[in-house]
C-alpha positions, -999 to +999 in steps of 0.1 A: +167+642-597+149+617-619+182+604-633+196+599-598+165+579-588+167+558-619+204+551-613+196+541-577+168+518-588+190+502-614+219+497-589+195+481-564+181+458-591+216+447-601+225+439-565+194+418-561+200+400-594+236+392-584+224+378-551+198+356-568+224+344-593+249+336-566+223+317-546+212+296-576+248+288-585+256+277-549+224+255-548+234+238-581+269+232-568+255+216-537+232+194-557+260+183-580+284+176-552+258+156-532+249+135-563+285+127-571+294+121-535+265+097-530+274+078-562+311+075-552+303+064-517+277+039-528+302+024-553+327+019-524+300+001-505+292-021-535+329-029-539+329-043-503+340-012-484+329-002-449+306+027-441+336+047-429+354+041-462+323+050-482+318+082-463+355+090-467+352+087-504+320+108-503+338+135-483+367+135-508+343+139-538+322+166-521+354+186-513+367+183-548+333+198-560+335+228-537+311+215-510+314+202-474+300+168-464+275+175-436+262+140-432+268+105-445+250+073-435+232+042-447+197+045-461+177+012-464+180-010-483+218-009-487+220+026-500+241+056-490+227+090-482+247+122-481+241+158-473+264+185-487+266+222-481+281+251-501+289+284-485+279+315-504+284+352-497+253+372-507+252+409-510+235+425-480+225+391-466+260+380-458+273+344-457+246+317-462+247+280-470+230+261-498+224+224-491+214+193-509+207+156-501+213+126-524+208+089-520+226+063-542+229+025-542+215-006-557+179-006-568 
C-alpha cells in the first residue's frame, strides 16, 4: 500500500511540475513576442508609417512568435504599446492565456 501511495504522490507531483513548466514557457513566449512586436511596430512608426501599418507589423511579428496581438496603440510620447497573449493548455486547469505588454519607441 505504501508503494501505491508513493507512486500516486510522485504522479501528482509530476503533473503539477509539468503545469508550472508549461505556464512559465508560455509567459516567456508572450514576453518575447510582445517585446519584438513593439520594436517592429515602433520602427515602422519611426520610418514614417501610420499607426495601422505599425500595428500590422506588430501583429505579423507576434504571430511569427506564437502569440496573438491583443492590443496595439500609441503611448506618449511617440511610442508604441502592444499586448500579446499566448494560449497554453495546462493539465487539470485546461486552456489558459499568458499575456505580456511592451512599449517601444524613441527615448
